Short mmCIF file of the C-alpha atoms (twelve columns), coordinates in Angstrom:
data_MODEL
# 
_entry.id   MODEL 
# 
loop_
_atom_site.group_PDB 
_atom_site.id 
_atom_site.type_symbol 
_atom_site.label_atom_id 
_atom_site.label_alt_id 
_atom_site.label_comp_id 
_atom_site.label_asym_id 
_atom_site.label_seq_id 
_atom_site.Cartn_x 
_atom_site.Cartn_y 
_atom_site.Cartn_z 
_atom_site.pdbx_PDB_model_num 
ATOM 1   C CA . MET A 1   31.702 125.988 156.031 1 
ATOM 2   C CA . ALA A 2   34.275 124.548 153.632 1 
ATOM 3   C CA . THR A 3   33.509 124.554 149.943 1 
ATOM 4   C CA . SER A 4   35.003 122.484 147.203 1 
ATOM 5   C CA . GLN A 5   36.262 124.312 144.153 1 
ATOM 6   C CA . THR A 6   36.545 122.593 140.821 1 
ATOM 7   C CA . GLN A 7   39.046 124.083 138.428 1 
ATOM 8   C CA . THR A 8   38.088 124.356 134.809 1 
ATOM 9   C CA . PRO A 9   40.332 122.343 132.509 1 
ATOM 10  C CA . PHE A 10  40.386 125.273 130.062 1 
ATOM 11  C CA . GLY A 11  42.094 128.633 129.945 1 
ATOM 12  C CA . PRO A 12  40.069 131.845 129.832 1 
ATOM 13  C CA . VAL A 13  37.773 132.385 126.860 1 
ATOM 14  C CA . MET A 14  39.430 134.706 124.359 1 
ATOM 15  C CA . GLN A 15  37.244 134.103 121.299 1 
ATOM 16  C CA . LEU A 16  33.547 133.878 120.436 1 
ATOM 17  C CA . GLY A 17  33.070 131.790 117.276 1 
ATOM 18  C CA . PHE A 18  29.870 132.251 115.278 1 
ATOM 19  C CA . VAL A 19  28.741 130.150 112.317 1 
ATOM 20  C CA . VAL A 20  26.939 132.436 109.859 1 
ATOM 21  C CA . PRO A 21  25.043 131.814 106.607 1 
ATOM 22  C CA . ASP A 22  26.532 134.899 104.889 1 
ATOM 23  C CA . LEU A 23  29.988 136.059 105.979 1 
ATOM 24  C CA . GLU A 24  29.847 139.401 104.148 1 
ATOM 25  C CA . ARG A 25  26.482 140.363 105.686 1 
ATOM 26  C CA . ALA A 26  27.593 139.222 109.125 1 
ATOM 27  C CA . MET A 27  30.758 141.347 108.974 1 
ATOM 28  C CA . GLU A 28  28.709 144.340 107.779 1 
ATOM 29  C CA . HIS A 29  26.420 143.872 110.793 1 
ATOM 30  C CA . TRP A 30  29.278 143.630 113.274 1 
ATOM 31  C CA . THR A 31  31.185 146.611 111.847 1 
ATOM 32  C CA . GLY A 32  28.225 148.860 110.996 1 
ATOM 33  C CA . THR A 33  25.674 148.094 113.697 1 
ATOM 34  C CA . ILE A 34  27.794 146.946 116.615 1 
ATOM 35  C CA . GLY A 35  30.971 148.906 115.797 1 
ATOM 36  C CA . VAL A 36  33.399 145.987 116.077 1 
ATOM 37  C CA . GLY A 37  36.267 145.864 113.617 1 
ATOM 38  C CA . PRO A 38  38.209 145.798 111.508 1 
ATOM 39  C CA . PHE A 39  37.620 142.248 110.324 1 
ATOM 40  C CA . PHE A 40  40.537 140.343 108.829 1 
ATOM 41  C CA . VAL A 41  39.136 138.010 106.186 1 
ATOM 42  C CA . LEU A 42  40.698 134.645 105.392 1 
ATOM 43  C CA . SER A 43  38.994 133.323 102.266 1 
ATOM 44  C CA . HIS A 44  38.822 129.583 101.622 1 
ATOM 45  C CA . VAL A 45  41.150 128.609 104.475 1 
ATOM 46  C CA . GLN A 46  43.812 126.085 103.505 1 
ATOM 47  C CA . PHE A 47  44.268 123.187 105.919 1 
ATOM 48  C CA . ALA A 48  47.193 120.802 106.080 1 
ATOM 49  C CA . GLU A 49  44.889 118.208 107.625 1 
ATOM 50  C CA . THR A 50  41.468 118.079 109.236 1 
ATOM 51  C CA . PHE A 51  39.543 115.326 110.944 1 
ATOM 52  C CA . TYR A 52  35.868 115.198 111.835 1 
ATOM 53  C CA . LYS A 53  34.703 112.482 114.233 1 
ATOM 54  C CA . GLY A 54  37.903 110.562 113.545 1 
ATOM 55  C CA . GLN A 55  37.722 110.637 109.743 1 
ATOM 56  C CA . PRO A 56  39.891 112.764 107.429 1 
ATOM 57  C CA . THR A 57  37.860 115.504 105.780 1 
ATOM 58  C CA . LYS A 58  38.085 118.566 103.558 1 
ATOM 59  C CA . PHE A 59  35.571 121.385 103.468 1 
ATOM 60  C CA . ASP A 60  35.426 124.909 102.058 1 
ATOM 61  C CA . MET A 61  35.172 127.717 104.600 1 
ATOM 62  C CA . SER A 62  36.100 131.353 105.088 1 
ATOM 63  C CA . VAL A 63  36.434 133.355 108.298 1 
ATOM 64  C CA . GLY A 64  36.429 136.951 109.433 1 
ATOM 65  C CA . VAL A 65  38.221 137.818 112.687 1 
ATOM 66  C CA . ALA A 66  38.033 141.055 114.706 1 
ATOM 67  C CA . GLN A 67  38.721 142.210 118.250 1 
ATOM 68  C CA . TRP A 68  36.009 143.484 120.615 1 
ATOM 69  C CA . GLY A 69  37.834 144.735 123.700 1 
ATOM 70  C CA . GLU A 70  39.433 141.718 125.314 1 
ATOM 71  C CA . VAL A 71  37.415 139.215 123.262 1 
ATOM 72  C CA . GLN A 72  37.945 138.177 119.673 1 
ATOM 73  C CA . VAL A 73  34.975 137.646 117.358 1 
ATOM 74  C CA . GLU A 74  35.296 134.964 114.681 1 
ATOM 75  C CA . LEU A 75  32.654 134.628 111.963 1 
ATOM 76  C CA . ILE A 76  32.686 131.383 109.951 1 
ATOM 77  C CA . GLN A 77  30.889 130.452 106.753 1 
ATOM 78  C CA . GLN A 78  31.140 126.963 105.285 1 
ATOM 79  C CA . PHE A 79  30.297 126.928 101.580 1 
ATOM 80  C CA . ASP A 80  29.678 123.211 101.073 1 
ATOM 81  C CA . ASP A 81  27.699 120.542 102.923 1 
ATOM 82  C CA . VAL A 82  30.642 118.311 103.841 1 
ATOM 83  C CA . PRO A 83  30.040 117.035 107.406 1 
ATOM 84  C CA . SER A 84  31.804 119.259 109.949 1 
ATOM 85  C CA . ILE A 85  31.048 121.065 113.185 1 
ATOM 86  C CA . TYR A 86  29.987 124.035 111.053 1 
ATOM 87  C CA . SER A 87  27.694 122.264 108.567 1 
ATOM 88  C CA . GLU A 88  26.083 120.246 111.365 1 
ATOM 89  C CA . PHE A 89  25.671 123.237 113.695 1 
ATOM 90  C CA . PRO A 90  21.932 123.476 114.475 1 
ATOM 91  C CA . GLY A 91  21.966 127.287 114.163 1 
ATOM 92  C CA . ARG A 92  23.729 127.333 110.778 1 
ATOM 93  C CA . ALA A 93  20.765 128.656 108.768 1 
ATOM 94  C CA . LEU A 94  20.242 131.700 110.986 1 
ATOM 95  C CA . GLY A 95  23.743 132.004 112.439 1 
ATOM 96  C CA . GLY A 96  24.736 131.683 116.058 1 
ATOM 97  C CA . LEU A 97  27.429 131.160 118.663 1 
ATOM 98  C CA . GLN A 98  29.048 127.814 117.874 1 
ATOM 99  C CA . HIS A 99  32.237 127.782 119.956 1 
ATOM 100 C CA . LEU A 100 34.344 129.486 122.606 1 
ATOM 101 C CA . GLY A 101 38.058 129.686 121.849 1 
ATOM 102 C CA . VAL A 102 40.790 129.205 124.446 1 
ATOM 103 C CA . MET A 103 44.561 129.220 123.991 1 
ATOM 104 C CA . THR A 104 46.761 126.302 124.985 1 
ATOM 105 C CA . ARG A 105 50.441 125.400 124.970 1 
ATOM 106 C CA . SER A 106 49.737 121.940 123.534 1 
ATOM 107 C CA . VAL A 107 46.563 120.669 121.891 1 
ATOM 108 C CA . ALA A 108 47.873 117.083 122.113 1 
ATOM 109 C CA . ASP A 109 48.574 117.323 125.871 1 
ATOM 110 C CA . ASP A 110 45.178 118.919 126.523 1 
ATOM 111 C CA . LEU A 111 43.335 116.246 124.534 1 
ATOM 112 C CA . GLU A 112 45.069 113.522 126.518 1 
ATOM 113 C CA . ARG A 113 44.144 115.222 129.814 1 
ATOM 114 C CA . LEU A 114 40.556 115.939 128.715 1 
ATOM 115 C CA . ARG A 115 39.897 112.323 127.701 1 
ATOM 116 C CA . GLU A 116 40.153 111.434 131.407 1 
ATOM 117 C CA . ARG A 117 37.141 113.746 131.976 1 
ATOM 118 C CA . GLY A 118 35.154 112.192 129.128 1 
ATOM 119 C CA . ILE A 119 35.763 115.172 126.829 1 
ATOM 120 C CA . ASP A 120 36.721 114.027 123.345 1 
ATOM 121 C CA . PRO A 121 37.860 115.808 120.206 1 
ATOM 122 C CA . VAL A 122 35.158 116.244 117.567 1 
ATOM 123 C CA . GLN A 123 37.081 118.132 114.889 1 
ATOM 124 C CA . TRP A 124 40.810 118.822 114.829 1 
ATOM 125 C CA . GLY A 125 43.757 119.444 112.590 1 
ATOM 126 C CA . SER A 126 46.195 122.080 111.435 1 
ATOM 127 C CA . THR A 127 46.265 124.857 108.899 1 
ATOM 128 C CA . ALA A 128 48.715 125.063 106.016 1 
ATOM 129 C CA . ASN A 129 50.882 127.437 108.080 1 
ATOM 130 C CA . GLY A 130 51.047 125.066 111.064 1 
ATOM 131 C CA . ILE A 131 48.333 126.362 113.395 1 
ATOM 132 C CA . ARG A 132 46.976 123.437 115.468 1 
ATOM 133 C CA . PHE A 133 43.437 123.369 116.827 1 
ATOM 134 C CA . ALA A 134 40.825 121.009 118.221 1 
ATOM 135 C CA . TYR A 135 37.142 121.414 118.958 1 
ATOM 136 C CA . VAL A 136 36.008 119.263 121.876 1 
ATOM 137 C CA . SER A 137 32.717 117.747 122.998 1 
ATOM 138 C CA . THR A 138 31.540 120.297 125.553 1 
ATOM 139 C CA . ASP A 139 28.277 121.343 123.907 1 
ATOM 140 C CA . GLN A 140 25.839 118.641 125.020 1 
ATOM 141 C CA . HIS A 141 23.881 120.551 127.656 1 
ATOM 142 C CA . PRO A 142 23.270 123.647 126.331 1 
ATOM 143 C CA . GLY A 143 26.353 125.523 125.554 1 
ATOM 144 C CA . ALA A 144 28.985 126.038 123.000 1 
ATOM 145 C CA . MET A 145 31.739 123.749 121.879 1 
ATOM 146 C CA . ILE A 146 35.217 124.734 123.098 1 
ATOM 147 C CA . GLU A 147 38.058 125.193 120.625 1 
ATOM 148 C CA . LEU A 148 41.627 124.648 121.775 1 
ATOM 149 C CA . ILE A 149 44.023 126.894 119.844 1 
ATOM 150 C CA . GLU A 150 47.719 126.118 120.211 1 
ATOM 151 C CA . HIS A 151 50.141 128.982 120.756 1 
ATOM 152 C CA . GLY A 152 52.747 129.327 118.040 1 
ATOM 153 C CA . PRO A 153 54.394 132.036 115.925 1 
ATOM 154 C CA . ALA A 154 51.740 132.092 113.166 1 
ATOM 155 C CA . ILE A 155 48.657 132.274 115.388 1 
ATOM 156 C CA . ASP A 156 50.207 134.505 118.047 1 
ATOM 157 C CA . GLY A 157 51.333 136.936 115.332 1 
ATOM 158 C CA . PHE A 158 47.925 136.936 113.630 1 
ATOM 159 C CA . PHE A 159 45.968 137.363 116.860 1 
ATOM 160 C CA . GLY A 160 48.360 140.150 117.934 1 
ATOM 161 C CA . MET A 161 47.743 141.968 114.640 1 
ATOM 162 C CA . VAL A 162 43.952 141.630 115.084 1 
ATOM 163 C CA . ARG A 163 44.150 142.933 118.680 1 
ATOM 164 C CA . GLU A 164 46.309 145.898 117.701 1 
ATOM 165 C CA . ALA A 165 44.082 146.859 114.741 1 
ATOM 166 C CA . GLY A 166 40.966 146.760 116.926 1 
ATOM 167 C CA . ARG A 167 42.467 148.810 119.727 1 
ATOM 168 C CA . ASP A 168 41.944 152.239 118.143 1 
ATOM 169 C CA . TRP A 169 39.889 151.344 115.092 1 
ATOM 170 C CA . ASP A 170 38.291 154.462 113.625 1 
ATOM 171 C CA . GLY A 171 35.731 152.756 111.405 1 
ATOM 172 C CA . ARG A 172 37.786 153.036 108.227 1 
ATOM 173 C CA . GLN A 173 38.693 150.004 106.137 1 
ATOM 174 C CA . PRO A 174 36.296 147.659 107.986 1 
ATOM 175 C CA . LEU A 175 37.248 144.564 105.958 1 
ATOM 176 C CA . ARG A 176 40.875 143.619 105.373 1 
ATOM 177 C CA . ARG A 177 41.373 140.658 103.098 1 
ATOM 178 C CA . LEU A 178 44.475 138.548 103.664 1 
# 
């Protein structure tokens, strides 16, 4: 019997992104209870540009990033109520898995290809140091949104540092502020 295989339009999941109500408490939980760390903390992330549902936006958020084996854990806290995928995440008050991160060579090329499948960008932009990203509409039936993260020197270097630090982490210096 012949079967039809459908290829996913996304690379392998390399990141689990959680929206949390209290970043410090969430990192304490992950490092102390679960044993994942160290977390690299980026306070009040600076964006070059961000768009939410097609409109330019600015919001105040911080993240903590750590490696758990082959998977990266990202914890996100938004401090204001500006509309975004984080502030409008239904699990924001308690905290929960909001997105799955995948790497890509080109966010723009992927968005063009995904539009043909009816998958649209919801929030996208770039950080002050040139990291490009886009969150796409894959969370309608239940599931998490997918984040496209574009390879480049800044993000590849940062993710490499996180991976290396987590490889033989001994529990010391659980939070590392950048």
